[in-house]
PyMOL Python script that loads the backbone (N, CA, C, O; Angstrom):
from pymol import cmd

cmd.read_pdbstr("""\
ATOM      1  N   MET A   1      81.162 155.023 147.644  1.00  0.00           N
ATOM      2  CA  MET A   1      80.079 155.769 147.782  1.00  0.00           C
ATOM      3  C   MET A   1      78.986 155.506 147.937  1.00  0.00           C
ATOM      4  O   MET A   1      78.768 155.820 149.107  1.00  0.00           O
ATOM      5  N   THR A   2      77.538 154.870 147.251  1.00  0.00           N
ATOM      6  CA  THR A   2      76.639 155.747 146.852  1.00  0.00           C
ATOM      7  C   THR A   2      75.499 156.088 147.160  1.00  0.00           C
ATOM      8  O   THR A   2      75.593 156.025 148.386  1.00  0.00           O
ATOM      9  N   LYS A   3      74.260 156.475 146.911  1.00  0.00           N
ATOM     10  CA  LYS A   3      73.844 157.415 147.520  1.00  0.00           C
ATOM     11  C   LYS A   3      72.374 156.303 146.694  1.00  0.00           C
ATOM     12  O   LYS A   3      72.236 155.826 145.567  1.00  0.00           O
ATOM     13  N   ARG A   4      71.191 156.266 148.448  1.00  0.00           N
ATOM     14  CA  ARG A   4      70.029 156.125 147.438  1.00  0.00           C
ATOM     15  C   ARG A   4      69.343 156.915 146.983  1.00  0.00           C
ATOM     16  O   ARG A   4      69.025 157.926 147.610  1.00  0.00           O
ATOM     17  N   MET A   5      68.815 156.580 145.405  1.00  0.00           N
ATOM     18  CA  MET A   5      68.222 157.494 145.149  1.00  0.00           C
ATOM     19  C   MET A   5      66.490 157.458 145.197  1.00  0.00           C
ATOM     20  O   MET A   5      65.931 156.515 145.755  1.00  0.00           O
ATOM     21  N   SER A   6      65.700 158.572 144.561  1.00  0.00           N
ATOM     22  CA  SER A   6      64.325 158.124 145.260  1.00  0.00           C
ATOM     23  C   SER A   6      64.092 157.868 143.909  1.00  0.00           C
ATOM     24  O   SER A   6      63.146 158.593 143.602  1.00  0.00           O
ATOM     25  N   ILE A   7      64.488 157.151 142.829  1.00  0.00           N
ATOM     26  CA  ILE A   7      63.391 156.708 141.771  1.00  0.00           C
ATOM     27  C   ILE A   7      64.503 154.954 141.732  1.00  0.00           C
ATOM     28  O   ILE A   7      65.706 154.816 141.955  1.00  0.00           O
ATOM     29  N   THR A   8      63.305 153.758 141.309  1.00  0.00           N
ATOM     30  CA  THR A   8      63.943 152.619 141.549  1.00  0.00           C
ATOM     31  C   THR A   8      64.486 152.265 140.121  1.00  0.00           C
ATOM     32  O   THR A   8      63.867 152.599 139.111  1.00  0.00           O
ATOM     33  N   SER A   9      65.909 151.437 140.073  1.00  0.00           N
ATOM     34  CA  SER A   9      65.909 151.102 138.769  1.00  0.00           C
ATOM     35  C   SER A   9      64.682 150.678 138.095  1.00  0.00           C
ATOM     36  O   SER A   9      64.066 151.556 137.491  1.00  0.00           O
ATOM     37  N   THR A  10      64.163 149.341 138.091  1.00  0.00           N
ATOM     38  CA  THR A  10      63.075 149.201 137.467  1.00  0.00           C
ATOM     39  C   THR A  10      61.733 149.928 137.164  1.00  0.00           C
ATOM     40  O   THR A  10      60.771 149.373 136.634  1.00  0.00           O
ATOM     41  N   GLN A  11      61.798 152.045 137.801  1.00  0.00           N
ATOM     42  CA  GLN A  11      61.280 152.822 137.459  1.00  0.00           C
ATOM     43  C   GLN A  11      61.650 153.154 135.698  1.00  0.00           C
ATOM     44  O   GLN A  11      61.008 153.348 134.666  1.00  0.00           O
ATOM     45  N   VAL A  12      63.764 153.038 136.328  1.00  0.00           N
ATOM     46  CA  VAL A  12      64.020 153.569 135.699  1.00  0.00           C
ATOM     47  C   VAL A  12      63.714 152.899 133.898  1.00  0.00           C
ATOM     48  O   VAL A  12      63.373 153.391 132.823  1.00  0.00           O
ATOM     49  N   ALA A  13      64.035 151.701 134.354  1.00  0.00           N
ATOM     50  CA  ALA A  13      64.136 151.196 132.571  1.00  0.00           C
ATOM     51  C   ALA A  13      62.519 150.889 132.410  1.00  0.00           C
ATOM     52  O   ALA A  13      62.277 150.012 131.581  1.00  0.00           O
ATOM     53  N   ALA A  14      61.358 151.481 133.080  1.00  0.00           N
ATOM     54  CA  ALA A  14      59.845 151.341 132.377  1.00  0.00           C
ATOM     55  C   ALA A  14      60.256 152.833 131.245  1.00  0.00           C
ATOM     56  O   ALA A  14      60.395 152.924 130.025  1.00  0.00           O
ATOM     57  N   ILE A  15      60.316 153.523 132.029  1.00  0.00           N
ATOM     58  CA  ILE A  15      60.163 154.507 131.458  1.00  0.00           C
ATOM     59  C   ILE A  15      61.400 154.806 130.467  1.00  0.00           C
ATOM     60  O   ILE A  15      61.098 155.733 129.716  1.00  0.00           O
ATOM     61  N   CYS A  16      62.626 154.340 130.242  1.00  0.00           N
ATOM     62  CA  CYS A  16      63.611 154.066 128.736  1.00  0.00           C
ATOM     63  C   CYS A  16      62.560 153.194 127.929  1.00  0.00           C
ATOM     64  O   CYS A  16      62.242 153.530 126.788  1.00  0.00           O
ATOM     65  N   ARG A  17      62.071 152.168 128.487  1.00  0.00           N
ATOM     66  CA  ARG A  17      60.596 151.328 127.293  1.00  0.00           C
ATOM     67  C   ARG A  17      60.190 152.547 126.663  1.00  0.00           C
ATOM     68  O   ARG A  17      60.354 153.175 125.617  1.00  0.00           O
ATOM     69  N   GLY A  18      59.359 152.632 128.176  1.00  0.00           N
ATOM     70  CA  GLY A  18      58.440 153.483 126.816  1.00  0.00           C
ATOM     71  C   GLY A  18      58.553 154.602 126.096  1.00  0.00           C
ATOM     72  O   GLY A  18      57.784 154.933 125.194  1.00  0.00           O
ATOM     73  N   ALA A  19      59.847 155.422 126.607  1.00  0.00           N
ATOM     74  CA  ALA A  19      60.711 156.649 125.981  1.00  0.00           C
ATOM     75  C   ALA A  19      60.202 156.036 124.201  1.00  0.00           C
ATOM     76  O   ALA A  19      59.437 156.373 123.297  1.00  0.00           O
ATOM     77  N   ALA A  20      61.534 154.618 124.604  1.00  0.00           N
ATOM     78  CA  ALA A  20      61.622 154.780 122.874  1.00  0.00           C
ATOM     79  C   ALA A  20      60.405 153.567 121.916  1.00  0.00           C
ATOM     80  O   ALA A  20      60.315 153.409 120.698  1.00  0.00           O
ATOM     81  N   ARG A  21      59.683 152.944 122.945  1.00  0.00           N
ATOM     82  CA  ARG A  21      58.659 152.217 122.161  1.00  0.00           C
ATOM     83  C   ARG A  21      57.807 153.429 121.104  1.00  0.00           C
ATOM     84  O   ARG A  21      57.328 153.364 119.972  1.00  0.00           O
ATOM     85  N   GLU A  22      57.945 154.755 122.367  1.00  0.00           N
ATOM     86  CA  GLU A  22      57.146 156.114 121.485  1.00  0.00           C
ATOM     87  C   GLU A  22      58.136 156.820 120.609  1.00  0.00           C
ATOM     88  O   GLU A  22      57.609 157.723 119.959  1.00  0.00           O
ATOM     89  N   GLY A  23      59.254 156.687 120.434  1.00  0.00           N
ATOM     90  CA  GLY A  23      60.380 157.293 119.445  1.00  0.00           C
ATOM     91  C   GLY A  23      61.012 158.308 120.506  1.00  0.00           C
ATOM     92  O   GLY A  23      61.801 159.115 120.013  1.00  0.00           O
ATOM     93  N   PHE A  24      60.800 158.398 121.851  1.00  0.00           N
ATOM     94  CA  PHE A  24      61.322 159.878 122.144  1.00  0.00           C
ATOM     95  C   PHE A  24      63.042 159.391 122.997  1.00  0.00           C
ATOM     96  O   PHE A  24      63.630 158.401 123.434  1.00  0.00           O
ATOM     97  N   ILE A  25      63.119 160.030 122.918  1.00  0.00           N
ATOM     98  CA  ILE A  25      64.481 159.865 124.315  1.00  0.00           C
ATOM     99  C   ILE A  25      64.344 160.331 125.932  1.00  0.00           C
ATOM    100  O   ILE A  25      63.887 161.372 126.405  1.00  0.00           O
ATOM    101  N   ALA A  26      64.727 159.548 126.367  1.00  0.00           N
ATOM    102  CA  ALA A  26      64.017 159.805 127.705  1.00  0.00           C
ATOM    103  C   ALA A  26      65.633 160.663 128.319  1.00  0.00           C
ATOM    104  O   ALA A  26      66.851 160.669 128.139  1.00  0.00           O
ATOM    105  N   GLU A  27      64.556 161.293 129.116  1.00  0.00           N
ATOM    106  CA  GLU A  27      65.287 162.658 129.769  1.00  0.00           C
ATOM    107  C   GLU A  27      64.547 161.957 131.778  1.00  0.00           C
ATOM    108  O   GLU A  27      63.482 161.515 132.207  1.00  0.00           O
ATOM    109  N   LEU A  28      66.049 162.299 132.404  1.00  0.00           N
ATOM    110  CA  LEU A  28      65.142 162.295 133.981  1.00  0.00           C
ATOM    111  C   LEU A  28      65.844 162.906 134.657  1.00  0.00           C
ATOM    112  O   LEU A  28      67.036 162.952 134.353  1.00  0.00           O
ATOM    113  N   VAL A  29      65.310 163.675 135.953  1.00  0.00           N
ATOM    114  CA  VAL A  29      65.855 164.918 136.534  1.00  0.00           C
ATOM    115  C   VAL A  29      65.270 164.155 137.547  1.00  0.00           C
ATOM    116  O   VAL A  29      64.073 164.020 137.800  1.00  0.00           O
ATOM    117  N   ILE A  30      66.821 163.388 138.424  1.00  0.00           N
ATOM    118  CA  ILE A  30      66.601 163.297 139.548  1.00  0.00           C
ATOM    119  C   ILE A  30      67.278 163.699 140.670  1.00  0.00           C
ATOM    120  O   ILE A  30      68.395 163.777 140.159  1.00  0.00           O
ATOM    121  N   ASP A  31      67.474 164.070 142.020  1.00  0.00           N
ATOM    122  CA  ASP A  31      67.652 164.465 142.811  1.00  0.00           C
ATOM    123  C   ASP A  31      68.881 165.370 142.365  1.00  0.00           C
ATOM    124  O   ASP A  31      70.071 165.264 142.661  1.00  0.00           O
ATOM    125  N   GLY A  32      68.196 166.333 141.525  1.00  0.00           N
ATOM    126  CA  GLY A  32      69.153 167.660 140.680  1.00  0.00           C
ATOM    127  C   GLY A  32      70.036 167.084 139.335  1.00  0.00           C
ATOM    128  O   GLY A  32      70.384 167.750 138.360  1.00  0.00           O
ATOM    129  N   VAL A  33      70.332 165.388 139.635  1.00  0.00           N
ATOM    130  CA  VAL A  33      71.102 165.369 139.024  1.00  0.00           C
ATOM    131  C   VAL A  33      70.591 164.845 136.907  1.00  0.00           C
ATOM    132  O   VAL A  33      69.911 163.822 136.828  1.00  0.00           O
ATOM    133  N   THR A  34      70.923 165.504 135.607  1.00  0.00           N
ATOM    134  CA  THR A  34      69.809 164.940 134.509  1.00  0.00           C
ATOM    135  C   THR A  34      70.106 163.337 133.991  1.00  0.00           C
ATOM    136  O   THR A  34      71.252 163.064 134.347  1.00  0.00           O
ATOM    137  N   VAL A  35      69.790 162.751 133.630  1.00  0.00           N
ATOM    138  CA  VAL A  35      70.858 162.760 132.642  1.00  0.00           C
ATOM    139  C   VAL A  35      69.999 161.969 131.809  1.00  0.00           C
ATOM    140  O   VAL A  35      68.959 161.626 132.370  1.00  0.00           O
ATOM    141  N   ARG A  36      70.109 161.684 130.928  1.00  0.00           N
ATOM    142  CA  ARG A  36      69.804 161.562 129.141  1.00  0.00           C
ATOM    143  C   ARG A  36      69.886 160.445 128.652  1.00  0.00           C
ATOM    144  O   ARG A  36      70.909 160.420 127.968  1.00  0.00           O
ATOM    145  N   LEU A  37      69.420 159.587 128.626  1.00  0.00           N
ATOM    146  CA  LEU A  37      69.196 158.234 127.590  1.00  0.00           C
ATOM    147  C   LEU A  37      69.357 157.980 126.564  1.00  0.00           C
ATOM    148  O   LEU A  37      68.392 157.246 126.353  1.00  0.00           O
ATOM    149  N   LEU A  38      70.163 158.057 125.230  1.00  0.00           N
ATOM    150  CA  LEU A  38      69.923 157.908 123.914  1.00  0.00           C
ATOM    151  C   LEU A  38      69.793 156.383 123.202  1.00  0.00           C
ATOM    152  O   LEU A  38      70.339 155.343 123.573  1.00  0.00           O
ATOM    153  N   PRO A  39      69.012 156.568 122.213  1.00  0.00           N
ATOM    154  CA  PRO A  39      69.775 155.363 121.501  1.00  0.00           C
ATOM    155  C   PRO A  39      71.000 155.228 121.084  1.00  0.00           C
ATOM    156  O   PRO A  39      71.723 156.150 120.706  1.00  0.00           O
ATOM    157  N   GLU A  40      71.342 153.828 121.146  1.00  0.00           N
ATOM    158  CA  GLU A  40      72.930 153.363 120.306  1.00  0.00           C
ATOM    159  C   GLU A  40      73.515 154.887 118.840  1.00  0.00           C
ATOM    160  O   GLU A  40      74.388 155.754 118.791  1.00  0.00           O
ATOM    161  N   HIS A  41      72.521 154.464 118.038  1.00  0.00           N
ATOM    162  CA  HIS A  41      72.347 155.462 116.907  1.00  0.00           C
ATOM    163  C   HIS A  41      71.766 156.688 116.694  1.00  0.00           C
ATOM    164  O   HIS A  41      71.446 156.973 115.541  1.00  0.00           O
ATOM    165  N   LEU A  42      71.513 157.690 117.841  1.00  0.00           N
ATOM    166  CA  LEU A  42      71.758 158.411 117.860  1.00  0.00           C
ATOM    167  C   LEU A  42      73.244 159.055 118.953  1.00  0.00           C
ATOM    168  O   LEU A  42      74.025 160.007 118.954  1.00  0.00           O
ATOM    169  N   ALA A  43      73.020 158.097 119.591  1.00  0.00           N
ATOM    170  CA  ALA A  43      74.886 158.417 120.887  1.00  0.00           C
ATOM    171  C   ALA A  43      75.962 158.184 119.528  1.00  0.00           C
ATOM    172  O   ALA A  43      76.714 159.146 119.372  1.00  0.00           O
ATOM    173  N   ARG A  44      76.113 157.248 118.700  1.00  0.00           N
ATOM    174  CA  ARG A  44      77.151 157.234 118.226  1.00  0.00           C
ATOM    175  C   ARG A  44      78.506 158.570 116.998  1.00  0.00           C
ATOM    176  O   ARG A  44      78.349 158.901 115.823  1.00  0.00           O
ATOM    177  N   PRO A  45      79.059 158.756 117.468  1.00  0.00           N
ATOM    178  CA  PRO A  45      79.861 160.010 116.740  1.00  0.00           C
ATOM    179  C   PRO A  45      79.733 160.054 115.188  1.00  0.00           C
ATOM    180  O   PRO A  45      79.833 161.080 114.514  1.00  0.00           O
ATOM    181  N   ASP A  46      79.502 158.822 114.724  1.00  0.00           N
ATOM    182  CA  ASP A  46      79.610 158.828 113.712  1.00  0.00           C
ATOM    183  C   ASP A  46      78.448 158.882 112.790  1.00  0.00           C
ATOM    184  O   ASP A  46      78.482 158.384 111.665  1.00  0.00           O
ATOM    185  N   GLN A  47      77.457 159.472 113.269  1.00  0.00           N
ATOM    186  CA  GLN A  47      75.936 159.719 112.794  1.00  0.00           C
ATOM    187  C   GLN A  47      75.746 160.994 112.512  1.00  0.00           C
ATOM    188  O   GLN A  47      76.779 161.663 112.532  1.00  0.00           O
ATOM    189  N   LYS A  48      74.793 161.542 112.262  1.00  0.00           N
ATOM    190  CA  LYS A  48      74.654 163.301 111.690  1.00  0.00           C
ATOM    191  C   LYS A  48      73.694 163.727 112.887  1.00  0.00           C
ATOM    192  O   LYS A  48      72.821 162.901 113.151  1.00  0.00           O
ATOM    193  N   PRO A  49      73.714 164.605 113.465  1.00  0.00           N
ATOM    194  CA  PRO A  49      73.215 165.290 114.782  1.00  0.00           C
ATOM    195  C   PRO A  49      71.767 165.059 114.465  1.00  0.00           C
ATOM    196  O   PRO A  49      71.254 165.376 113.392  1.00  0.00           O
ATOM    197  N   VAL A  50      71.257 164.595 115.274  1.00  0.00           N
ATOM    198  CA  VAL A  50      69.330 165.147 114.795  1.00  0.00           C
ATOM    199  C   VAL A  50      68.678 166.636 115.080  1.00  0.00           C
ATOM    200  O   VAL A  50      68.409 166.986 116.229  1.00  0.00           O
ATOM    201  N   LYS A  51      68.446 167.487 113.929  1.00  0.00           N
ATOM    202  CA  LYS A  51      68.246 168.657 114.686  1.00  0.00           C
ATOM    203  C   LYS A  51      66.791 168.079 115.435  1.00  0.00           C
ATOM    204  O   LYS A  51      66.380 166.939 115.221  1.00  0.00           O
ATOM    205  N   SER A  52      65.910 169.301 116.574  1.00  0.00           N
ATOM    206  CA  SER A  52      65.540 169.306 117.078  1.00  0.00           C
ATOM    207  C   SER A  52      64.119 169.413 117.039  1.00  0.00           C
ATOM    208  O   SER A  52      63.237 168.641 117.415  1.00  0.00           O
ATOM    209  N   LYS A  53      64.079 170.829 116.365  1.00  0.00           N
ATOM    210  CA  LYS A  53      63.229 172.410 115.804  1.00  0.00           C
ATOM    211  C   LYS A  53      63.765 172.395 114.468  1.00  0.00           C
ATOM    212  O   LYS A  53      64.966 172.360 114.197  1.00  0.00           O
ATOM    213  N   PRO A  54      62.715 172.427 113.565  1.00  0.00           N
ATOM    214  CA  PRO A  54      62.846 173.466 112.146  1.00  0.00           C
ATOM    215  C   PRO A  54      62.773 174.492 111.752  1.00  0.00           C
ATOM    216  O   PRO A  54      61.718 175.061 111.472  1.00  0.00           O
ATOM    217  N   THR A  55      64.329 175.125 111.605  1.00  0.00           N
ATOM    218  CA  THR A  55      64.130 176.423 110.981  1.00  0.00           C
ATOM    219  C   THR A  55      63.187 176.942 110.261  1.00  0.00           C
ATOM    220  O   THR A  55      63.432 176.630 109.096  1.00  0.00           O
ATOM    221  N   PRO A  56      62.124 177.641 110.323  1.00  0.00           N
ATOM    222  CA  PRO A  56      60.932 178.609 109.649  1.00  0.00           C
ATOM    223  C   PRO A  56      61.270 178.783 108.430  1.00  0.00           C
ATOM    224  O   PRO A  56      60.273 178.856 107.712  1.00  0.00           O
ATOM    225  N   GLU A  57      62.794 178.939 107.561  1.00  0.00           N
ATOM    226  CA  GLU A  57      62.825 178.858 106.400  1.00  0.00           C
ATOM    227  C   GLU A  57      62.456 176.827 105.987  1.00  0.00           C
ATOM    228  O   GLU A  57      61.450 176.756 105.282  1.00  0.00           O
ATOM    229  N   GLU A  58      62.955 175.661 106.245  1.00  0.00           N
ATOM    230  CA  GLU A  58      62.661 174.715 106.602  1.00  0.00           C
ATOM    231  C   GLU A  58      61.382 174.404 106.636  1.00  0.00           C
ATOM    232  O   GLU A  58      61.245 173.364 105.991  1.00  0.00           O
ATOM    233  N   LEU A  59      59.735 175.004 107.323  1.00  0.00           N
ATOM    234  CA  LEU A  59      58.999 174.749 108.032  1.00  0.00           C
ATOM    235  C   LEU A  59      58.664 175.432 106.054  1.00  0.00           C
ATOM    236  O   LEU A  59      58.512 174.608 105.152  1.00  0.00           O
ATOM    237  N   LEU A  60      58.625 176.669 105.830  1.00  0.00           N
ATOM    238  CA  LEU A  60      57.826 176.990 104.642  1.00  0.00           C
ATOM    239  C   LEU A  60      58.568 176.149 103.678  1.00  0.00           C
ATOM    240  O   LEU A  60      57.728 175.851 102.829  1.00  0.00           O
ATOM    241  N   GLU A  61      59.540 175.684 103.404  1.00  0.00           N
ATOM    242  CA  GLU A  61      60.017 174.570 102.353  1.00  0.00           C
ATOM    243  C   GLU A  61      58.935 173.675 102.327  1.00  0.00           C
ATOM    244  O   GLU A  61      58.195 173.857 101.360  1.00  0.00           O
ATOM    245  N   ASP A  62      58.605 172.750 103.096  1.00  0.00           N
ATOM    246  CA  ASP A  62      58.633 171.886 103.472  1.00  0.00           C
ATOM    247  C   ASP A  62      56.758 171.757 102.831  1.00  0.00           C
ATOM    248  O   ASP A  62      56.355 170.859 102.092  1.00  0.00           O
ATOM    249  N   PHE A  63      55.755 173.120 103.475  1.00  0.00           N
ATOM    250  CA  PHE A  63      54.597 173.552 103.569  1.00  0.00           C
ATOM    251  C   PHE A  63      54.712 173.952 102.131  1.00  0.00           C
ATOM    252  O   PHE A  63      54.431 172.797 101.813  1.00  0.00           O
ATOM    253  N   LEU A  64      54.839 174.427 101.201  1.00  0.00           N
ATOM    254  CA  LEU A  64      55.291 175.019 100.195  1.00  0.00           C
ATOM    255  C   LEU A  64      55.605 173.439  99.101  1.00  0.00           C
ATOM    256  O   LEU A  64      55.061 173.177  98.028  1.00  0.00           O
ATOM    257  N   ALA A  65      56.174 172.992  99.508  1.00  0.00           N
ATOM    258  CA  ALA A  65      56.344 171.332  98.976  1.00  0.00           C
ATOM    259  C   ALA A  65      55.024 170.807  98.953  1.00  0.00           C
ATOM    260  O   ALA A  65      54.454 170.793  97.862  1.00  0.00           O
ATOM    261  N   SER A  66      54.461 170.395  99.907  1.00  0.00           N
ATOM    262  CA  SER A  66      53.149 169.509 100.468  1.00  0.00           C
ATOM    263  C   SER A  66      51.963 170.196  98.639  1.00  0.00           C
ATOM    264  O   SER A  66      51.546 169.696  97.594  1.00  0.00           O
ATOM    265  N   GLN A  67      51.949 171.459  99.293  1.00  0.00           N
ATOM    266  CA  GLN A  67      51.016 172.018  98.598  1.00  0.00           C
ATOM    267  C   GLN A  67      51.375 172.165  96.606  1.00  0.00           C
ATOM    268  O   GLN A  67      50.513 172.463  95.779  1.00  0.00           O
ATOM    269  N   LYS A  68      52.197 171.994  96.431  1.00  0.00           N
ATOM    270  CA  LYS A  68      53.262 171.544  95.018  1.00  0.00           C
ATOM    271  C   LYS A  68      52.467 170.324  94.821  1.00  0.00           C
ATOM    272  O   LYS A  68      51.638 170.178  93.923  1.00  0.00           O
ATOM    273  N   LYS A  69      52.752 169.512  95.661  1.00  0.00           N
ATOM    274  CA  LYS A  69      52.470 167.878  95.448  1.00  0.00           C
ATOM    275  C   LYS A  69      51.013 167.900  95.314  1.00  0.00           C
ATOM    276  O   LYS A  69      50.573 167.169  94.427  1.00  0.00           O
ATOM    277  N   ARG A  70      50.019 168.691  96.114  1.00  0.00           N
ATOM    278  CA  ARG A  70      48.779 168.310  95.481  1.00  0.00           C
ATOM    279  C   ARG A  70      47.869 169.647  94.467  1.00  0.00           C
ATOM    280  O   ARG A  70      46.747 170.106  94.250  1.00  0.00           O
ATOM    281  N   GLY A  71      48.865 169.748  94.217  1.00  0.00           N
ATOM    282  CA  GLY A  71      48.594 170.792  92.457  1.00  0.00           C
ATOM    283  C   GLY A  71      48.096 171.702  92.835  1.00  0.00           C
ATOM    284  O   GLY A  71      47.075 172.060  92.247  1.00  0.00           O
ATOM    285  N   TYR A  72      48.608 172.522  94.035  1.00  0.00           N
ATOM    286  CA  TYR A  72      47.825 173.915  94.415  1.00  0.00           C
ATOM    287  C   TYR A  72      48.873 175.042  93.499  1.00  0.00           C
ATOM    288  O   TYR A  72      48.450 176.181  93.302  1.00  0.00           O
ATOM    289  N   PHE A  73      50.215 174.638  92.981  1.00  0.00           N
ATOM    290  CA  PHE A  73      51.094 175.505  91.937  1.00  0.00           C
ATOM    291  C   PHE A  73      51.212 174.771  90.853  1.00  0.00           C
ATOM    292  O   PHE A  73      51.843 175.197  89.885  1.00  0.00           O
TER     293      PHE A  73
END
""", "prot")
cmd.dss("prot")
cmd.show_as("cartoon", "prot")
cmd.util.cbc("prot")
cmd.orient("prot")
């Protein structure tokens, strides 16, 4: 038995296409159920996981590298 959802399949498809176009992963919460839709290249187990947030050390390393590239060091 299926239950009618509060969002249509057309709306879900439009959200997914828009998220993919902008480089985001679509996450929908519908009637208390969370659905996360990942692109295939991120969902495959042979791929290295993508970090969602860099560590402070990585941010500092990137900043220092950019400053060095600009000749400040």
